[in-house]
N, CA and C of each residue as an Amber inpcrd file, in Angstrom:
protein
   585
 -55.1740000 182.6990000 187.2450000 -56.2080000 182.6030000 188.1440000
 -55.9340000 180.9890000 188.8070000 -55.9570000 181.1760000 190.2450000
 -55.6580000 179.7740000 191.1490000 -56.2390000 178.7800000 191.1220000
 -56.3760000 177.3750000 190.7120000 -57.1640000 176.1450000 190.6590000
 -56.6390000 175.2710000 191.1340000 -56.4310000 175.3650000 192.5190000
 -55.8950000 174.4880000 193.8300000 -56.3760000 172.8180000 193.4740000
 -57.5670000 172.3790000 192.9430000 -57.8960000 171.2710000 193.1510000
 -57.7870000 170.4520000 191.5190000 -57.4510000 171.4990000 190.0520000
 -57.2830000 171.8570000 189.0600000 -56.4020000 170.4950000 188.6770000
 -57.2270000 169.6420000 187.5650000 -56.1070000 168.1030000 187.2940000
 -56.5110000 168.3000000 185.3810000 -55.1000000 168.8060000 185.1640000
 -55.2370000 168.5900000 183.4330000 -55.7640000 167.3640000 182.8080000
 -55.0720000 166.3550000 183.5540000 -55.8590000 164.9430000 182.6250000
 -57.4320000 165.0980000 183.0190000 -58.0280000 164.8360000 184.3110000
 -59.5790000 164.8190000 184.5660000 -60.4820000 166.0840000 183.6730000
 -59.5820000 167.1720000 183.6310000 -59.9850000 167.9730000 182.5500000
 -60.0900000 167.8680000 180.9740000 -59.2610000 166.8930000 180.4890000
 -59.4380000 166.3060000 179.1670000 -60.2620000 165.6970000 179.2790000
 -60.4850000 164.4150000 180.0510000 -61.1810000 163.4290000 180.1030000
 -63.0980000 164.4880000 180.2490000 -62.9050000 165.3300000 181.2460000
 -64.6100000 165.9160000 181.0920000 -64.4560000 166.2610000 179.7720000
 -63.9540000 167.1960000 179.1100000 -63.9730000 167.8560000 177.7950000
 -64.1980000 166.8970000 177.3930000 -63.7530000 165.6240000 176.7280000
 -63.9020000 164.7170000 175.6910000 -65.1960000 164.5220000 175.6140000
 -65.9860000 163.9000000 177.4570000 -67.2130000 163.2950000 177.3960000
 -68.2110000 164.3880000 176.9010000 -67.6950000 165.8750000 177.9630000
 -68.8150000 166.9860000 177.0980000 -68.9230000 166.9900000 175.6970000
 -67.5490000 167.3160000 174.9970000 -68.2530000 167.2880000 173.5920000
 -68.9130000 166.2410000 172.7770000 -68.2300000 164.8340000 173.3820000
 -69.3080000 163.6030000 173.0200000 -70.8300000 164.2200000 173.0220000
 -70.5710000 164.4310000 174.4400000 -72.8010000 164.6990000 174.7190000
 -73.0480000 165.8780000 174.1060000 -72.0760000 166.9230000 174.2970000
 -73.1490000 168.2550000 173.5010000 -73.0580000 167.7630000 171.5890000
 -72.0650000 166.9900000 170.9860000 -71.9080000 166.5130000 170.0800000
 -71.9290000 167.3280000 168.7250000 -71.6000000 168.5030000 168.6500000
 -72.1390000 169.6600000 167.9620000 -71.3830000 169.7370000 166.5220000
 -70.4400000 168.4710000 166.4930000 -70.2580000 168.0970000 164.4780000
 -71.1700000 167.4140000 164.5760000 -71.6510000 166.1820000 165.4480000
 -72.4200000 165.4640000 164.9380000 -74.3120000 166.0320000 164.4170000
 -74.2680000 167.0270000 165.1390000 -75.3920000 168.3650000 164.8220000
 -75.4330000 169.3210000 163.5140000 -74.0230000 168.8840000 163.1420000
 -73.5580000 170.2110000 161.4960000 -74.6690000 169.8340000 160.5830000
 -75.4900000 168.7780000 160.1280000 -76.2810000 168.6310000 159.2120000
 -77.7990000 168.7370000 159.3880000 -78.1340000 168.9980000 160.9680000
 -79.0910000 169.7390000 161.6360000 -78.6020000 171.1010000 161.4040000
 -77.7240000 172.0600000 161.7900000 -77.2280000 173.2560000 161.5590000
 -77.3390000 173.5340000 160.1910000 -77.1350000 172.6800000 159.4650000
 -77.3190000 173.1280000 157.9790000 -78.2590000 172.9080000 157.4490000
 -79.4240000 172.1060000 157.8140000 -80.6890000 172.4480000 157.5460000
 -81.6010000 173.6950000 157.9200000 -81.1320000 173.7610000 159.3000000
 -81.8190000 174.8540000 159.2960000 -81.1250000 176.5590000 158.5590000
 -80.1440000 175.9240000 158.4650000 -79.4040000 177.4060000 157.7190000
 -80.3440000 177.3270000 155.8060000 -80.6910000 175.9200000 155.6430000
 -80.8950000 175.7470000 154.0130000 -82.4780000 176.3560000 154.0750000
 -83.5040000 175.9460000 155.4690000 -84.9710000 176.4060000 155.4650000
 -84.6640000 177.8020000 156.1460000 -83.7580000 178.8550000 155.6350000
 -83.7900000 179.9310000 156.4710000 -84.4840000 180.4530000 157.8100000
 -84.1250000 179.3780000 158.2810000 -84.2510000 179.2580000 160.3850000
 -83.0440000 180.1180000 160.7220000 -83.2630000 181.7350000 161.0130000
 -82.6890000 182.1930000 161.6310000 -81.7910000 181.7920000 163.0410000
 -80.3560000 181.7610000 163.1510000 -80.2590000 181.2650000 164.4060000
 -78.9950000 182.3850000 164.7580000 -78.3740000 182.7960000 165.9770000
 -77.1950000 183.3480000 166.2410000 -75.9560000 182.6990000 167.0170000
 -75.0410000 182.7540000 166.6860000 -74.2960000 181.9910000 167.3500000
 -73.9560000 182.2290000 168.3920000 -73.6620000 183.9190000 168.6950000
 -73.4950000 184.2160000 169.8660000 -74.1980000 183.6660000 171.3990000
 -75.7510000 184.4210000 170.7520000 -76.7470000 184.2290000 171.4720000
 -76.7130000 182.3400000 171.6490000 -76.6780000 181.8800000 170.7850000
 -77.1170000 180.2210000 171.2670000 -76.0390000 179.4590000 172.5000000
 -74.6050000 180.2290000 171.9280000 -73.2570000 180.0200000 173.2670000
 -73.6390000 180.2800000 173.9230000 -74.2700000 181.5440000 174.2830000
 -74.0520000 181.9990000 175.6610000 -75.2490000 181.9670000 176.4270000
 -76.3150000 181.5130000 176.0290000 -77.4070000 181.2920000 176.6470000
 -77.2710000 179.7780000 177.0540000 -76.8380000 178.9240000 176.5790000
 -76.5220000 177.5250000 176.7350000 -75.4080000 177.2580000 177.8230000
 -74.3270000 178.4260000 177.7020000 -73.3160000 178.1960000 179.0400000
 -73.6630000 178.3080000 179.9900000 -74.8680000 179.3990000 180.0340000
 -75.3370000 180.0350000 181.7610000 -76.3570000 179.1590000 181.9980000
 -76.8370000 178.7560000 181.1710000 -78.0210000 177.2250000 181.6340000
 -77.4030000 175.9670000 182.2730000 -76.5190000 175.6290000 181.4450000
 -75.2650000 174.5680000 182.1460000 -74.6410000 174.8820000 183.1290000
 -73.8490000 176.2160000 182.8950000 -73.5370000 176.5870000 184.6140000
 -74.7120000 176.5870000 185.3730000 -75.5160000 177.3310000 185.5210000
 -76.5280000 177.6410000 186.3890000 -77.0940000 176.1040000 187.3970000
 -77.2450000 175.2480000 185.7340000 -77.5640000 173.6850000 186.0800000
 -76.6600000 172.8080000 187.1120000 -74.9820000 173.3980000 186.9770000
 -74.4050000 172.6420000 187.5910000 -73.8350000 173.0880000 188.8060000
 -74.1130000 173.9640000 189.2130000 -74.5520000 174.8160000 190.5030000
 -75.3310000 174.1920000 191.3100000 -76.7760000 174.3670000 190.9300000
 -77.8050000 174.1230000 191.7880000 -78.5870000 172.8030000 191.6310000
 -77.6870000 172.2500000 190.6070000 -78.6010000 170.6860000 189.5180000
 -78.6730000 169.8960000 190.9940000 -77.3630000 170.0100000 192.4230000
 -77.2230000 168.6730000 193.3210000 -78.5300000 169.4400000 194.1110000
 -78.7630000 170.6890000 194.2250000 -80.1800000 171.0770000 195.6790000
 -80.9480000 170.4460000 194.5690000 -80.9780000 170.4990000 193.7580000
 -82.2420000 170.1400000 193.0460000 -82.7950000 169.0020000 193.4260000
 -82.0860000 167.9910000 193.0990000 -81.6850000 166.7710000 193.4820000
 -81.8140000 166.2440000 194.8050000 -81.6650000 167.0420000 195.9890000
 -81.5610000 166.7800000 197.5680000 -83.0900000 166.9930000 197.8920000
 -83.9490000 167.8250000 196.4730000 -85.1540000 167.9440000 197.2220000
 -85.9820000 166.7850000 196.9180000 -85.3580000 166.1630000 195.7480000
 -86.0420000 164.5070000 195.5020000 -85.7300000 163.4490000 196.6550000
 -84.0340000 164.1800000 197.3080000 -83.5690000 162.8380000 197.7990000
 -82.9150000 161.7670000 196.9250000 -82.5820000 162.7840000 196.2770000
 -81.3790000 161.7060000 195.7750000 -79.8010000 162.3470000 195.6530000
 -78.9260000 160.9750000 195.9760000 -77.4140000 161.6170000 195.4880000
 -76.7900000 161.6740000 194.4670000 -75.9110000 162.1730000 194.7350000
 -75.2070000 162.1010000 193.2030000 -74.8980000 161.2120000 192.6380000
 -74.1760000 159.6390000 193.5690000 -74.0290000 158.6590000 192.9780000
 -75.3710000 158.0910000 192.3150000 -76.3150000 158.0480000 192.7690000
 -77.4510000 157.6640000 192.0530000 -77.7270000 158.2560000 190.7130000
 -77.5890000 159.3550000 190.7340000 -78.2980000 159.8930000 189.6480000
 -76.9480000 159.8750000 188.3780000 -75.4090000 159.5880000 189.2930000
 -74.5370000 159.5130000 187.7990000 -74.8200000 157.8600000 187.2830000
 -75.5070000 157.1460000 188.2420000 -75.8140000 155.5800000 187.8440000
 -76.9010000 156.0020000 186.5050000 -77.9550000 156.4790000 186.6570000
 -78.9450000 156.9290000 185.9540000 -78.7630000 157.3560000 184.6050000
 -77.1410000 158.6890000 184.9570000 -76.7630000 159.1360000 183.7740000
 -76.0920000 158.5230000 182.7540000 -75.7900000 157.5090000 183.5280000
 -74.8360000 156.3590000 182.8270000 -75.6750000 156.3090000 181.9670000
 -76.5690000 155.5790000 182.5610000 -77.5270000 154.7240000 181.4000000
 -78.0990000 155.8820000 180.4410000 -78.2080000 156.7830000 180.8840000
 -78.9590000 158.0330000 179.5410000 -77.4390000 158.4090000 178.4990000
 -76.0340000 158.2540000 178.9110000 -75.3080000 158.3860000 178.4020000
 -74.8240000 157.2460000 177.6160000 -74.8550000 155.9300000 178.0530000
 -75.0370000 154.6710000 177.1880000 -75.7990000 154.7190000 175.9520000
 -77.5690000 155.2110000 176.1120000 -78.4220000 155.4070000 175.4350000
 -77.7760000 156.2820000 174.0860000 -77.5170000 157.3040000 174.4540000
 -76.8480000 158.6550000 173.6980000 -75.8730000 158.2040000 172.9010000
 -74.7750000 157.5320000 173.2600000 -73.6740000 156.5610000 172.8340000
 -74.0690000 155.9550000 171.3040000 -75.1380000 155.1330000 171.6830000
 -75.9920000 153.7910000 171.2750000 -76.5130000 154.3110000 170.0110000
 -77.1160000 155.5470000 169.7540000 -77.1060000 156.6620000 168.6660000
 -75.9740000 156.5260000 167.8330000 -74.8420000 157.2200000 168.9590000
 -74.0540000 157.8720000 168.1680000 -73.3900000 156.5790000 167.3260000
 -73.2130000 155.3730000 167.8190000 -72.6670000 154.1470000 167.3410000
 -73.4980000 153.8190000 166.5280000 -74.1190000 153.5990000 166.6350000
 -75.2770000 152.5230000 165.6540000 -76.4070000 153.1200000 164.7630000
 -76.5190000 154.5970000 164.7400000 -76.8660000 155.1220000 163.8460000
 -78.5570000 155.2050000 163.8310000 -79.1920000 154.6770000 165.4180000
 -80.8840000 154.4410000 165.5830000 -80.6340000 156.0810000 166.1270000
 -82.1520000 156.0150000 165.8130000 -82.7830000 157.5700000 166.7350000
 -83.7510000 156.9140000 167.7520000 -83.6900000 157.1510000 169.1820000
 -84.1630000 156.9240000 170.1740000 -84.6650000 158.4360000 170.7140000
 -84.1920000 159.2850000 170.8320000 -84.2930000 160.3150000 171.5320000
 -84.8220000 161.2420000 170.0410000 -86.0700000 161.6930000 169.9170000
 -87.1610000 162.2720000 168.4350000 -86.6240000 163.5710000 168.9550000
 -86.6600000 164.4400000 168.0950000 -86.6120000 165.6040000 168.3970000
 -87.9930000 166.7520000 167.0730000 -88.6630000 167.1980000 168.1070000
 -89.8960000 167.7720000 167.4690000 -89.7170000 168.8090000 166.0380000
 -90.3580000 169.1170000 165.5790000 -90.1630000 170.5140000 164.6180000
 -90.7310000 171.3890000 165.3880000 -89.7710000 172.8900000 164.8140000
 -90.4830000 173.8630000 165.2140000 -90.2040000 174.6260000 164.4750000
 -91.4220000 175.9080000 164.3530000 -91.6210000 177.1000000 163.7490000
 -90.5350000 178.5810000 164.4340000 -90.1440000 179.2780000 163.2180000
 -89.6480000 180.2590000 164.0370000 -88.4010000 180.1910000 163.9150000
 -87.4350000 181.3890000 164.7780000 -86.0630000 181.1760000 165.2150000
 -86.0390000 180.4970000 165.6650000 -84.7190000 179.3830000 165.3040000
 -83.4470000 178.1130000 165.5780000 -82.9480000 178.6680000 166.6900000
 -82.4180000 179.7000000 167.3160000 -81.1610000 179.9010000 168.3270000
 -82.0470000 179.0780000 169.5480000 -83.2600000 179.4080000 170.3670000
 -83.4860000 178.7710000 171.5770000 -83.9710000 177.4120000 171.4210000
 -84.8950000 177.0180000 170.3430000 -85.4730000 176.1930000 169.9450000
 -85.2580000 175.5400000 168.9280000 -84.5960000 174.2190000 168.0400000
 -83.7140000 173.4070000 168.6100000 -82.2120000 173.3080000 169.5540000
 -81.8440000 174.8990000 168.5040000 -80.2610000 174.5340000 169.3970000
 -79.7770000 174.3060000 170.6480000 -80.2900000 175.9610000 171.1650000
 -80.2660000 175.9870000 172.5140000 -80.7990000 174.6120000 173.6560000
 -82.1780000 174.4250000 172.9210000 -82.6300000 173.2870000 173.8430000
 -83.3620000 172.4240000 172.7810000 -82.9140000 171.0840000 172.3430000
 -82.5870000 170.1710000 173.3040000 -81.1420000 169.6840000 172.8940000
 -80.6430000 170.6800000 171.7070000 -79.1900000 170.1350000 171.0000000
 -78.4830000 170.5210000 172.0490000 -78.0760000 171.8080000 172.5120000
 -76.9660000 171.5700000 173.5600000 -77.2990000 171.5250000 174.7330000
 -78.3540000 172.2070000 175.6090000 -78.5040000 172.4600000 176.9060000
 -79.4930000 172.0090000 177.0100000 -79.4610000 170.3520000 176.8350000
 -81.0600000 169.4200000 177.3370000 -80.5520000 168.4260000 177.9410000
 -81.3340000 167.6720000 178.3460000 -81.2200000 166.5440000 179.0410000
 -79.7580000 166.2010000 178.9830000 -79.3910000 165.1960000 177.9920000
 -78.3200000 164.3920000 178.1300000 -76.6370000 165.3160000 178.6530000
 -76.7730000 166.9630000 178.1540000 -76.1380000 167.4800000 178.9500000
 -76.0930000 167.8370000 180.8770000 -77.5580000 168.1050000 180.8230000
 -77.7510000 168.0570000 182.1410000 -77.2620000 167.4230000 182.8590000
 -77.6100000 165.7720000 182.6330000 -77.2340000 164.6250000 183.2750000
 -75.7090000 164.3550000 183.1710000 -75.3700000 164.3720000 182.2960000
 -73.8250000 164.4070000 182.1390000 -72.9910000 165.4500000 182.9310000
 -73.3990000 166.6090000 183.1260000 -72.6490000 167.4010000 184.3560000
 -72.5280000 167.2860000 185.8020000 -74.0430000 166.7170000 186.0890000
 -74.0510000 166.4340000 187.4510000 -73.3850000 164.6240000 187.5530000
 -73.4070000 163.9450000 186.2560000 -72.2320000 162.7880000 186.6590000
 -71.1890000 162.7730000 187.0580000 -70.7570000 164.0350000 186.1500000
 -69.1600000 164.1340000 186.1380000 -68.9200000 164.9300000 187.2400000
 -69.8330000 164.9850000 188.3290000 -69.2350000 165.6030000 189.5790000
 -69.0670000 164.5440000 190.5360000 -69.4610000 163.4390000 190.5620000
 -69.1740000 162.3990000 190.9110000 -67.6110000 161.7150000 190.6350000
 -67.1260000 162.0620000 189.5910000 -65.8080000 162.0100000 189.3780000
 -64.4530000 162.6470000 188.8330000 -64.7540000 163.7480000 189.2510000
 -64.0200000 165.5570000 188.5380000 -64.2090000 166.2100000 189.7750000
 -63.1260000 167.2270000 190.0800000 -63.2520000 168.6370000 190.6730000
 -64.4360000 169.2980000 189.5980000 -64.4210000 170.5900000 190.3980000
 -65.5780000 171.4610000 189.6630000 -64.6950000 172.2710000 188.9610000
 -63.6680000 172.5930000 188.7780000 -63.1170000 173.4010000 188.3370000
 -62.4970000 172.9290000 186.5450000 -61.9380000 171.4120000 186.9290000
 -62.0140000 170.4700000 185.6630000 -63.3420000 170.8490000 184.9320000
 -64.5350000 170.5910000 185.0860000 -65.6240000 170.8990000 184.5370000
 -65.8880000 171.5190000 184.0940000 -65.5530000 172.6980000 184.6580000
 -65.9340000 174.1010000 184.1240000 -65.2930000 174.4960000 183.0830000
 -63.4900000 173.6530000 182.9630000 -62.7730000 174.7860000 182.4980000
 -63.1540000 173.7990000 180.9440000 -63.6590000 172.5670000 181.1160000
 -63.6800000 171.7170000 179.9420000 -65.0610000 172.2700000 179.2990000
 -65.8370000 172.9260000 179.9790000 -67.3670000 173.2540000 179.8310000
 -67.2640000 174.6690000 178.9590000 -66.1210000 175.2700000 179.0930000
 -65.8150000 176.5270000 178.7300000 -65.3570000 175.9920000 176.9930000
 -64.1850000 175.6360000 177.2660000 -63.7240000 174.8040000 175.7630000
 -64.3740000 174.4710000 174.9870000 -65.7180000 173.1370000 175.5960000
 -66.5390000 172.9140000 174.6970000 -67.2870000 174.2760000 173.8000000
 -67.7680000 175.2240000 175.0470000 -68.6050000 176.3520000 174.2580000
 -67.6680000 177.2310000 173.6440000 -66.6070000 177.1700000 173.8190000
 -65.8680000 178.0420000 172.1930000 -65.6660000 177.2590000 171.0680000
 -65.8390000 175.8710000 171.2040000 -66.1810000 174.6570000 169.4630000
 -67.2500000 174.8980000 169.3830000 -68.1100000 175.4150000 170.1240000
 -70.0430000 175.1940000 169.9480000 -69.8620000 176.4710000 169.1640000
 -69.3980000 177.8670000 169.6800000 -69.9040000 179.0270000 169.0570000
 -69.0250000 179.1450000 167.3450000 -67.5600000 178.2450000 167.5610000
 -66.7700000 177.9410000 166.0940000 -67.8910000 177.9650000 165.1390000
 -68.0110000 176.7470000 165.5800000 -68.7530000 175.4460000 164.6990000
 -70.1720000 176.5540000 163.9900000 -71.1310000 177.0410000 165.1090000
 -71.9720000 177.4240000 164.7610000 -71.8540000 178.6190000 163.8650000
 -70.6690000 179.4520000 164.0610000 -70.5480000 180.9390000 163.2880000
 -70.0600000 180.4910000 162.0870000 -69.3740000 179.2330000 161.3660000
 -68.8200000 178.5110000 160.3760000 -69.7440000 177.3360000 160.3410000
 -70.9110000 176.9880000 160.2580000 -71.6280000 175.8580000 159.8700000
 -71.6860000 175.2820000 158.6740000 -71.4370000 176.2130000 156.9060000
 -71.0690000 175.8330000 155.9900000 -70.0280000 175.6080000 155.7760000
 -68.7560000 176.1790000 155.7690000 -67.1170000 175.8430000 155.8960000
 -67.1340000 174.8360000 156.4840000 -67.3060000 174.6240000 157.9270000
 -66.7340000 173.2240000 158.7330000 -67.3450000 172.1050000 158.3180000
 -68.6320000 171.9340000 157.8490000 -69.3000000 170.6380000 157.2070000
 -68.4830000 170.5930000 155.8570000 -68.2190000 171.6080000 154.6780000
 -67.2970000 171.2040000 153.9410000 -65.8410000 170.8230000 154.5890000
 -65.0770000 171.2340000 155.3440000 -63.7660000 170.8940000 155.8190000
 -63.9210000 169.6560000 155.7810000 -64.5350000 169.0300000 156.8040000
 -64.9170000 167.5060000 157.3790000 -65.3020000 167.1380000 156.1170000
 -66.7240000 167.0070000 155.6020000 -67.2340000 166.4150000 154.5530000
 -68.2630000 165.6740000 155.1950000 -68.9300000 164.7030000 154.7520000
 -69.7390000 163.4670000 155.3920000 -69.5540000 162.6380000 155.6120000
 -67.9950000 161.7250000 155.0910000 -67.4470000 160.6590000 155.3390000
 -66.5810000 161.6790000 157.2890000 -66.3160000 162.7240000 156.8510000
 -65.5830000 162.8740000 158.4380000 -66.1480000 163.0230000 159.2410000
 -67.6920000 164.0260000 159.4160000 -68.4520000 164.0830000 160.5510000
 -68.9410000 162.6120000 160.8600000 -69.5350000 161.7210000 159.8320000
 -69.8450000 160.2930000 160.1740000 -68.5940000 159.4320000 161.3680000
 -67.5110000 159.8410000 160.7360000 -66.1410000 159.1600000 161.3580000
 -66.1150000 160.1220000 162.3640000 -66.3130000 161.2830000 162.5460000
 -66.0790000 161.5310000 164.0640000 -67.1920000 160.7960000 165.1530000
 -68.2480000 160.9250000 164.2780000 -69.6390000 160.4360000 165.1750000
 -69.3690000 159.3030000 165.9730000 -69.0130000 158.5730000 164.8080000
 -68.9950000 156.9940000 165.6130000 -67.4160000 156.9020000 166.3900000
 -66.5250000 157.3610000 165.7890000 -65.4780000 157.5090000 167.3620000
 -65.9310000 158.1310000 168.3540000 -66.4330000 158.7510000 168.6580000
 -66.7040000 159.7110000 170.2750000 -68.1100000 158.8570000 170.4560000
 -69.0420000 158.0540000 169.5630000 -69.9060000 157.1630000 170.0810000
 -69.1710000 156.0220000 171.0000000 -67.8520000 155.2670000 170.5570000
 -67.3200000 154.5900000 170.9560000 -66.4040000 154.8380000 172.3680000
 -65.9890000 156.0620000 172.2260000 -65.4630000 156.5940000 173.4820000
 -66.5260000 156.9440000 174.7080000 -67.4580000 157.4450000 174.1420000
 -68.9130000 157.8100000 174.9650000 -69.6110000 156.4400000 175.6320000
 -69.1650000 155.4640000 174.5960000 -69.5010000 154.0600000 175.5720000
 -69.1040000 153.3470000 176.7890000 -67.8120000 153.6370000 176.4750000
 -66.7570000 153.1020000 177.3560000 -66.8400000 154.0710000 178.5470000
 -66.8240000 155.3040000 178.3590000 -67.3460000 156.2620000 179.8390000
 -68.3250000 156.2790000 180.3030000 -69.6300000 155.6880000 180.0960000
 -70.6280000 155.1500000 180.4060000 -70.5340000 153.9600000 181.1750000
 -69.6740000 153.2810000 180.6760000 -69.6630000 151.9060000 181.2650000
 -69.0140000 152.1010000 182.6640000 -67.5470000 153.2060000 182.5840000
 -66.9290000 153.2030000 183.2050000 -67.1520000 154.0920000 184.6590000
 -68.4410000 155.2010000 184.1850000 -68.8300000 155.7430000 185.1840000
 -70.0600000 154.7770000 185.6840000 -70.6550000 153.9470000 185.2260000
 -71.5220000 153.5940000 186.1010000 -71.3020000 152.7480000 186.9080000
 -69.7410000 151.6730000 186.6010000 -68.9510000 150.9440000 187.8160000
 -68.8330000 151.2120000 188.4040000 -67.7550000 152.6610000 188.6620000
 -67.6290000 153.4180000 189.7650000 -68.7280000 153.8200000 190.5290000
 -69.8140000 154.2020000 190.4650000 -70.9180000 154.6160000 190.6670000
 -71.6170000 153.6270000 192.1040000 -71.7860000 152.6240000 190.8870000
 -72.7230000 151.3920000 191.5160000 -71.7160000 150.7580000 192.5540000
 -70.6530000 150.5860000 192.2220000 -69.8660000 150.1000000 193.3340000
 -70.0650000 150.7240000 194.9880000 -70.2580000 152.3980000 194.4690000
 -70.5560000 153.2810000 195.8420000 -71.7340000 152.8040000 196.5130000
 -72.5390000 152.5410000 195.5270000 -74.5010000 152.3730000 195.9060000
 -74.1380000 151.2300000 196.6350000 -73.8930000 149.9380000 196.3710000
 -73.8970000 148.3480000 196.9440000 -73.3190000 148.1480000 197.6140000
 -71.7890000 148.9360000 197.8830000 -70.9450000 148.6970000 198.8680000
 -71.3830000 149.3490000 200.0640000
């Protein structure tokens, strides 16, 4: 497949941002808790539904913004602030966004929404559009969804492999990376708005 505007380095950057936002490794304790409480979820269903929702939003999100008279740069600045808050949660271990308890199957709620295809992911996708080309972001999203599927399919083995310390360290590391990315995203788009 020919990607005329594909840039590997930008794709890797977009991949890291999405990996940190989706935070499938950091969500392992939630997945484990759901398993232990016999909350059934389908790895393939959760992955495919999340991917389709994010892909649709990626293409029509800008149109939705246009209805409200908001440009991508303004949304990217707002998105940078949301990403910054999520990064603070990851880095400092505080809970700002609270998740409601749900009954029944866990595939759609809370796995698809809000854990995978939630406000943070929506905001990030449109914010990334201000920085990278569509092919870079789509390839990065596909790669992340493959990881999501593998983790969801093997929740217990992955948790055992990483251990509590491994999950903790990864979460903190990507939290700091995300903080830096949020600052970069904010600065590059705020200069467009005030310039």
